[in-house]
C-alpha positions in Angstrom: 339.7 -51.2 -28.3 339.7 -51.3 -32.1 336.7 -53.5 -32.2 334.7 -50.9 -30.4 335.8 -48.0 -32.6 332.9 -46.7 -34.8 333.4 -47.0 -38.5 331.7 -45.1 -41.3 329.4 -47.9 -42.4 328.3 -48.4 -38.8 327.8 -44.7 -38.4 325.6 -44.5 -41.5 323.6 -47.5 -40.4 323.1 -46.0 -36.9 322.2 -42.7 -38.4 319.6 -44.4 -40.6 318.2 -46.1 -37.5 318.0 -42.8 -35.6 316.3 -41.1 -38.6 313.8 -44.0 -38.7 313.2 -43.7 -35.0 312.7 -39.9 -35.4 310.2 -40.5 -38.2 308.4 -43.1 -36.3 308.3 -40.8 -33.3 306.7 -38.1 -35.5 304.1 -40.6 -36.7 303.4 -41.6 -33.1 303.1 -37.9 -32.1 300.6 -37.4 -35.0 298.8 -40.6 -34.1 298.2 -39.2 -30.6 295.8 -36.7 -32.1 293.4 -39.4 -33.3 291.4 -38.6 -36.5 293.1 -35.2 -37.0 293.7 -34.4 -40.6 297.2 -33.3 -41.8 296.0 -29.7 -42.4 294.7 -29.5 -38.9 298.0 -30.7 -37.5 299.8 -28.0 -39.5 297.5 -25.5 -37.8 298.3 -26.9 -34.4 302.0 -26.5 -35.2 301.6 -23.0 -36.6 299.7 -21.3 -33.7 298.3 -23.9 -31.3 294.9 -24.8 -30.2 293.3 -25.8 -26.9 292.0 -29.3 -26.2 288.6 -30.3 -27.7 287.6 -31.1 -24.1 287.9 -27.5 -23.1 284.8 -25.6 -24.1 284.8 -22.2 -22.4 283.5 -19.5 -24.7 282.5 -15.9 -24.6 278.8 -15.0 -24.9 276.9 -11.8 -25.7 275.2 -9.9 -23.0 271.6 -11.1 -22.4 270.2 -7.6 -23.0 271.3 -7.4 -26.6 271.9 -10.1 -29.2 275.3 -10.1 -31.0 275.9 -9.8 -33.8 272.7 -7.9 -34.3 270.6 -7.5 -37.4 273.2 -5.1 -38.8 276.1 -7.4 -38.2 277.4 -5.4 -35.3 278.8 -6.8 -32.1 277.7 -5.4 -28.7 279.3 -6.4 -25.4 280.7 -10.0 -25.3 281.3 -11.6 -21.9 284.3 -13.4 -20.4 283.5 -16.9 -18.9 284.6 -16.1 -15.4 283.0 -19.4 -14.0 285.8 -21.4 -15.8 288.7 -19.0 -15.0 291.7 -20.0 -13.0 294.5 -17.7 -11.8 294.2 -14.0 -12.8 295.2 -13.9 -16.5 292.3 -13.9 -19.0 293.4 -15.6 -22.2 293.3 -13.0 -25.1 290.8 -15.2 -26.9 288.4 -15.0 -24.0 289.0 -11.4 -23.0 285.7 -9.4 -22.9 284.9 -7.1 -25.8 282.9 -3.9 -25.7 281.0 -2.1 -28.4 283.1 -0.7 -31.3 282.4 2.9 -32.3 281.5 2.3 -35.9 280.5 -0.5 -38.2 283.2 -3.1 -37.7 286.6 -3.8 -36.1 289.1 -1.6 -37.9 291.6 -3.5 -40.1 294.8 -1.4 -39.6 298.1 -2.0 -41.3 300.7 -1.4 -38.5 303.2 -0.2 -41.1 300.9 2.6 -42.0 299.6 3.5 -38.5 300.8 6.7 -36.9 300.5 7.9 -33.3 300.6 11.7 -32.6 301.0 13.8 -29.4 300.2 17.4 -29.9 298.3 20.4 -28.4 299.9 22.2 -25.4 303.4 20.7 -25.9 306.7 22.3 -26.9 307.5 19.6 -29.5 304.6 17.8 -31.2 305.6 14.2 -31.9 304.5 11.6 -34.4 305.6 7.9 -34.1 305.4 4.9 -36.3 304.9 1.5 -34.6 308.5 0.6 -35.2 309.7 3.8 -33.6 307.5 3.2 -30.5 308.9 -0.3 -30.1 312.5 1.1 -30.0 311.6 3.0 -26.8 311.9 1.7 -23.2 308.8 -0.4 -22.4 307.1 -1.9 -19.3 304.9 -5.0 -18.9 302.2 -4.9 -16.2 299.2 -6.8 -15.0 296.0 -4.7 -15.1 292.2 -5.4 -15.3 289.7 -3.6 -17.5 286.1 -3.4 -16.6 283.1 -1.9 -18.4 280.8 0.4 -16.4 277.9 -1.8 -17.6 279.3 -4.7 -15.6 276.4 -5.0 -13.3 274.3 -7.8 -11.8 270.6 -8.2 -12.4 268.2 -10.7 -10.8 267.6 -12.2 -14.3 271.3 -13.1 -14.7 271.9 -16.8 -14.1 275.7 -17.1 -14.1 278.8 -15.1 -13.1 279.5 -14.7 -16.8 276.3 -12.7 -17.0 276.7 -10.8 -13.8 280.4 -9.9 -14.0 281.7 -11.0 -17.4 282.5 -7.5 -18.6 285.9 -7.6 -16.7 289.1 -9.3 -17.7 292.8 -9.1 -16.7 295.9 -9.3 -18.8 299.6 -8.5 -19.0 300.0 -5.3 -21.0 303.2 -4.2 -22.7 304.1 -0.8 -24.1 305.7 2.5 -23.6 304.9 4.6 -20.4 302.8 7.6 -21.6 304.7 9.8 -19.1 307.9 9.2 -21.1 306.3 10.3 -24.3 304.7 13.4 -22.7 308.0 14.4 -21.1 309.7 14.1 -24.5 307.0 16.3 -26.1 307.4 18.9 -23.3 304.0 19.4 -21.6 303.3 23.1 -21.0 302.7 24.4 -17.5 299.1 25.4 -18.1 298.0 22.0 -19.3 295.8 19.9 -17.1 294.0 17.3 -19.2 294.6 15.1 -22.2 292.1 13.9 -24.9 292.9 10.5 -26.3 291.4 9.4 -29.6 291.1 6.1 -31.5 290.9 5.4 -35.2 287.4 3.9 -35.3 284.8 5.3 -37.8 283.2 7.2 -34.9 286.2 8.7 -33.3 286.1 7.3 -29.7 287.8 9.8 -27.5 288.1 10.4 -23.7 289.2 13.2 -21.5 291.7 12.0 -18.8 293.3 14.1 -16.1 296.9 15.0 -16.9 298.0 13.8 -13.5 296.7 10.3 -14.3 298.4 10.4 -17.7 301.7 11.2 -16.1 301.3 8.6 -13.4 300.8 5.1 -14.7 299.2 5.1 -18.2 300.7 2.9 -20.9 300.6 3.2 -24.7 300.3 -0.6 -25.3 301.1 -2.7 -28.4 301.0 -6.1 -26.8 298.8 -8.2 -24.6 299.7 -11.5 -22.9 303.0 -11.8 -24.8 301.7 -11.2 -28.3 300.5 -8.2 -30.4 297.1 -6.8 -29.4 294.3 -8.7 -31.1 292.0 -6.6 -33.4 289.1 -6.7 -30.9 291.5 -5.3 -28.3 292.7 -2.3 -30.3 295.5 -3.6 -32.7 298.0 -2.1 -33.2 297.9 0.3 -30.3 295.7 1.1 -27.3 295.9 3.2 -24.2 295.9 1.5 -20.8 294.5 3.8 -18.0 294.9 1.5 -15.0 291.9 1.4 -12.6 289.7 3.6 -14.8 286.5 2.2 -16.4 286.8 0.5 -19.7 285.7 3.4 -21.9 288.9 5.3 -21.1 291.1 2.4 -22.4 291.1 3.9 -26.0 291.6 1.2 -28.7 293.2 1.9 -32.1 295.0 4.8 -30.4 296.0 7.4 -33.0 296.5 10.7 -31.1 296.7 12.4 -27.7 296.0 16.1 -27.5 297.2 17.9 -24.4 294.7 20.6 -23.3 294.0 23.0 -20.5 290.4 22.0 -19.7 287.9 19.1 -19.6 286.5 18.3 -23.1 283.1 16.7 -23.6 283.9 14.0 -26.1 281.9 11.1 -27.6 283.0 8.8 -24.8 282.5 11.4 -22.1 278.8 11.8 -22.8 277.1 10.5 -19.7 280.4 10.5 -17.8 280.6 14.3 -17.5 282.3 15.9 -14.5 284.6 18.9 -15.1 286.1 18.7 -11.6 289.4 16.7 -12.0 289.3 15.4 -8.4 285.7 14.2 -8.6 286.2 12.9 -12.2 289.2 10.8 -11.1 287.2 9.1 -8.4 284.1 8.8 -10.6 286.0 7.1 -13.3 287.8 4.7 -10.9 286.5 1.1 -10.5 285.9 -0.8 -7.3 286.8 -2.1 -4.9 285.0 -5.2 -6.1 285.0 -9.0 -5.8 282.9 -12.0 -6.9 282.9 -15.7 -6.1 283.4 -17.6 -9.4 283.0 -21.1 -7.8 280.5 -22.0 -6.7 278.4 -19.6 -8.7 275.2 -19.6 -10.7 274.8 -22.7 -12.8 277.3 -24.8 -10.9 276.2 -28.1 -9.2 277.8 -29.4 -6.0 277.9 -33.2 -5.8 277.0 -33.3 -2.1 278.1 -32.3 1.4 281.9 -32.1 1.9 285.0 -30.0 1.2 285.1 -27.5 -1.6 287.5 -24.8 -2.6 285.6 -21.5 -2.8 287.3 -19.4 -5.4 286.9 -15.9 -6.8 288.4 -12.7 -8.0 288.9 -9.3 -6.4 290.1 -6.0 -7.9 290.2 -2.2 -7.3 290.9 0.8 -9.3 292.6 2.4 -6.3 295.4 0.0 -6.1 296.2 -3.5 -4.8 293.8 -5.8 -2.9 294.8 -6.2 0.7 292.2 -8.8 1.9 289.0 -10.7 1.0 286.3 -12.0 3.3 283.7 -14.6 2.5 280.2 -15.0 4.1 278.3 -18.2 4.1 275.2 -16.8 5.8 274.2 -13.9 3.5 276.5 -11.3 5.1 275.7 -11.9 8.8 279.2 -13.2 9.6 282.5 -13.1 7.6 285.6 -15.3 7.4 289.0 -14.3 6.1 289.9 -15.8 2.7 293.4 -16.5 1.4 295.0 -14.7 -1.5 296.1 -17.3 -4.0 298.0 -15.0 -6.3 300.2 -11.9 -5.8 298.1 -8.7 -5.3 299.2 -6.4 -8.1 297.9 -2.8 -8.3 294.8 -2.4 -10.4 294.8 -6.1 -11.3 292.6 -9.1 -10.6 293.6 -11.0 -7.5 292.6 -14.7 -7.0 291.2 -15.6 -3.5 290.2 -19.0 -2.0 288.7 -20.6 1.0 288.5 -24.3 2.0 284.8 -24.8 2.8 283.1 -27.8 4.4 279.6 -27.7 3.2 277.1 -29.4 5.5 274.5 -29.8 2.8 272.1 -27.1 4.1 270.9 -24.2 2.0 273.1 -21.1 2.4 274.1 -17.9 0.7 277.7 -17.1 -0.2 279.1 -13.7 -1.0 282.5 -12.0 -0.8 283.8 -8.5 0.0 287.3 -7.1 -0.5 289.4 -4.3 1.0 291.9 -2.4 -1.1 295.2 -0.8 -0.1 293.4 2.5 0.8 291.3 0.6 3.3 288.1 1.0 1.3 285.7 -2.0 1.9 283.4 -3.3 -0.9 279.8 -2.7 0.2 276.9 -5.2 0.2 273.6 -4.2 -1.2 272.4 -4.0 2.4 275.1 -1.4 3.1 274.0 0.6 0.1 270.4 0.5 1.1 271.3 1.6 4.6 273.5 4.5 3.3 270.7 5.8 1.0 268.0 5.0 3.6 266.1 2.8 1.1 264.4 -0.6 1.4 266.7 -3.3 0.2 264.4 -4.4 -2.6 264.2 -0.8 -3.9 268.0 -0.2 -4.2 268.9 1.0 -7.7 272.7 1.4 -8.1 273.7 4.3 -10.3 277.2 4.5 -11.9 279.6 1.7 -11.2 278.1 -1.3 -9.4 280.5 -2.8 -6.9 278.0 -4.4 -4.6 278.8 -7.8 -3.3 277.1 -10.6 -5.4 275.2 -13.3 -3.4 275.0 -16.9 -4.6 272.4 -19.2 -3.1 273.3 -22.8 -2.7 270.2 -25.0 -2.5 270.1 -28.2 -0.4 270.4 -30.3 -3.6 273.7 -28.6 -4.5 272.4 -26.4 -7.3 273.7 -22.8 -7.2 271.6 -19.7 -8.2 271.8 -16.0 -8.4 270.9 -14.7 -4.9 269.4 -11.6 -6.3 266.6 -13.5 -8.0 
């Protein structure tokens, strides 16, 4: 037994061997990233970086170059054709125009958020004070009203790239409004950001008290500057212009106010406005979609996203003959309210030319229309249909006999 008892010298020698093994392991780990300089490895440790073989990037809308000649960024599109699941990485989340010259550079220690107007107790919060309050984390999509397909668009990034979905974390707006004491005659709120041109939107008080969130985090980390750091308002299901970034104040009022953001979105009837501002139901096939190339006849997993501003998605159908017949797709992810839902269908392509499109149904039973449905409703020829407001028409993708995939509107 004594011969097996460890001694101090043996322990030190063993410790040195372990230390050498650990150092060698570190060298091996670094060696696995061939040709990577030490500084770059430090960056990988500090924040992390995706593989050099993953090349998905955002791109500006085709209709306006970004940055433009003044250095300003217009709309930047999410690469939906490469997406999996329902969460859009923060670095690939779509970006809309900023109201002013550049993205605000806000020190969170100096930022203040105020609730005032028709309340009993006007309130002002620092970021630290907001983070001490009860919070929620929810999945929600955001979509710009300009997210519309044109025959000139070649990919799903161009037709539908102005929508993304993330996990948002923050304080329920209803909690803050209750603490402030909303007066009985109030019926709207006006939310304002801290950009140079003060982006503001009028939102029905009923919506504000329902499910809105004053967010300080996205996908598990603080909001990124392009997404409103340090604070933004999440208005689930409403179009993107109402998701006020760089949120600095909310004024409780008794009427609809025409603000900078509301120009072109004007409707003083709260019931009509609530429906007008609401997105969807909407869906799009992301694979196969424009620009993809099928290798030949055989089995493929058709995949796409569905969402609705009215609530959760209840079902998705796929057509392989341009809308003549429909097959029920499977929901591959949970169907959260006002969030992207991933759907799929195992398809055996026979190698013949065909046209794919999807349509979804939300929890209210509302079915996404095709362009043929819209033409019939408005009693217009199909090639003359011009969709005003939010475009939630089904998007066709034409698969040619050589496996190439094209925009079916072209």
